N, C-alpha and C positions, 0 to 999 in steps of 0.2 A: 123810796124803793126798798122792797124787802131784800134783805141780805140772804142770798142762796146758801151761804155758808153757815147760817144760824143753825144751831143745835148740833154742830160738829166741832170737835176740839182738834186742834192741830196736833200731830204727833211730833214730839221733840226729835231733833235731828239725831241724837244719840241712841234713842230707842229705835228709830227707823233703821239705823245701821245694825243694830243688834238683831232685828227681825230678818233683814236680809241675809245676815251672816248665818243665822240659824237655817234659813231656807237653803242656802248654799251648802251648808254642812249636811243637811238632809239629802240634797241632790248628789253630793259626792259619795255618801254612804250607799245610796241606791246604785250608783254607778259601780261602786266597788263590788256590791253583791252581784250585779249583772255580769261584771267581768269574772268574778269567781265562778259563777254558774257557767259561763262559757268555757272557762279553763277546765272545769270538771267534766263538762260535756265532751270536750276535745280529748281529755284524758281517758274517758270511758270509750271513746270512739277508737283511740289507739290501742287500748287493752282489748277491745272487741276484735280489731283487725289483727292483732298479734295472735289472739286465741284462735281465730279463724284459720290464720296461716299455719299455726301449729297443728291444728286439727287436719287441714289439708295435707301437709307434709306427712303427717302420721298415717293418714289414709292411704296416700300414695306409696308410702314404704311398705305397709302391710299389704297392698295389692301387688306390688312388685315382688315381694318375699313369697306370697302365695303363688304367683305365676311361675316364679323360678323353682319353688319347690314342687309345683304341680307339673313342671316340664322335666322329665327324666333325661339325664345325659345318656350317651350310647351304653356305657357299662350298666347303669340302672335299667335301661330299656331291655337289654339283653338278658340281664339276670331275672327280670320279671316275666318275660315272655318266651324264654327259652329254657330247655332243660339244662341241668348242670353240664358244664364242659370246661376242662382246664384251658381250652382254646378260646373262651369267651373274651379274654383280655385283648385277643388280637382282632376282635371284630370291628370293622369300620364300614361305613355306609357310603356308597357311591351312586350317582345317577347317570344314567345313559340310555341309549336307544338300541334295541335289539336290531342287528342287521340281518334280517331273515329273507332276503331276496332269494327266490328259487333260482337255481343255476349258479349262484355265486359261491365260489370255492373258498371256504373258511380255513382250509388246511386240515380239518378233522374228518374230511370225507375222502374215501378212496382206500387204496392199499399200498401207497408209496412208502419209501422209508421215512420220508418227512412226517408223513401222517402217523407212522408208528412211534416216531420220536415224540410227537406232540401228545399222543394219547399217553405214553409212558410219563411224560412231564406232568400230567394232571392225575395220574392214578397210582404209580409205583415208586417214582423216584424219590419221595420223601419218606418212605418207611413208616414204621409204627412208633407210637409214643407210650408214655406210662402214667399212672396216677398213684398217689399215695393211698395208704389204707383208709385214711380219713375221707378222701375223695371217692374211693370205691363205694362208700356207704351213700354218698350223695347221688350216685347213679344207680343205686338200688341193686347192686350185684353182689353175689356171695363171695366169701373169702377163699372158695375153692377155685376162683378164677386164676388163669396162668400168671405166675409171678415172674419178674424179670429184674435184672440188675442194670442200672444206668452205667454204661461203660465210661461216661465221663466223670460222674461224681462217686460211683461206687454204691449209691443209695439203691435199696430194693423197693420195688412197687409192683403194680399190676399192669400188664400190657394192655394197650388199647390201640384202636384205630379210630380215625374220624369218618363219620357216616358219609361225608361228601365224597371221599376217595372211593369208598366202596360203591356208592351209587354211580360214579363215573365209570368204575370197572365194570359194572352191570351194563351201563349204556354202550360201553365199548364192545362188550360181548354181543350184544344185540347187533351192533354194527358189523362185527365180523361174521354173524350169522347170515347177514345179507350178501356177503361175499364168500359163501361156503366153499366154493371150488378153490379159492385162493388159500383158505386157512385150514383146509382139510388135512388132518394129520398133524397140525401144528398147535402148540400152546394148549389152550382151552379145548381145542377140537382134536387133540392127540388121543384122547380117551376113546378106546374101541367100542366101549359100551355106549350105544346110541341112547339108551334110557337115561344114563347118568348125564349126558350132554343136554338131553331135553329137560331134565329136572333142573340142571343148572340154569338153562335159559328161562324156565318158568319161574324159578326163584328170583331171578334178576328182574323179569317183567313185573313181578308182584312187589318187589322192593321199590321199583320206579313208580308203579301205580300208587302205592301207599304214600310215597313221598310227595307226589304231585297232589294228591287229594288232601295231604296234611297241609301243604303250603297255601293251596287254594289261591292261586294267582288271580287277582281281580283287575289286572291290566286290561285296557280297552282296545279292541281291534275294530277299526272301521273298514268301510267297503268302498270300492271305487269301480266306475265303469271303465271297461276297457275299449279303446278306440275300435278294435276289430271285433268285439263282441258286445254290441249293444244289448241292453237287457239282462246281461249276465255279470252281475257285480262280482269283483274279485277281492278277497280279504287283503288288508294290508298288515303284514306281520311285523313290520319295523315299528315296534311300539316302545313307549317310555317305561322305564322301570327304575326302582330304587333297589340296588342289590348290595349284598355283602361283598366286601373286596376279597375275591379269591385269592389274589396274590398275597395279601396280608396274612391270611389264614395259612396258606401254603408255606410261607416263610416260617410262621410259628412251628408248623409241623416239622420243617427241616431242622430248625434250631433245637427242637426237642426230641429228635429221633433216637431211638434206643435199639432198634432192630430194623434191618433192611430186607429180610427174606419176604417174598411175596407169598402170603398164605390164602389169598382169595382164590 
């Protein structure tokens, strides 16, 4: 029988061990390289994650900063969209609904003593204020304007009044003109010259017209059907508004009053 192992030499046991060892060493080296590769990939992933996180945080910060800078506070808003006034520091905004139901007595209608007191409260009780020479330039008025000395500080400046109180004075004059019989010969109607009274009224009507057209109130008025008048919609004048706080400005005016004589 032919020997099937003929032509082959047996590998000595010591050489066989060496070959296996070399193969094992090669396998360990391969595993080490693979492990290093995985470690490097994990490191890169962590670095990429950190970089993306930093980029996100930076973008969020820049977006927030842009929003904050792009959203003016009250003082910045008033400074940007209003002509200069020393009272701008007192401006605050409040939200509310006009209560304009016909027939409802607000206290500002009629000829009672209480009505007179309320109109005086919003027109003359706070007096006039003053501005410095530097502020006079900001309102574009000449140095020939009337000067006055602050009785509290002794500093000299220029006498001013706030538009809101003059406009309310004008509205009050129009109110009084609708009760002419009651006010005849009194206050603004004590003037015997009817032409002067008419000129005063026309001046006040123009002041109110210009201010209304300047403010351009874009509040929305809805309409409603009345139960007893179908097909005849009635406007609802109780509307939402964002207003400047009158009381806050009035308080500023009182705190800064330098003259109390009514010159309107």
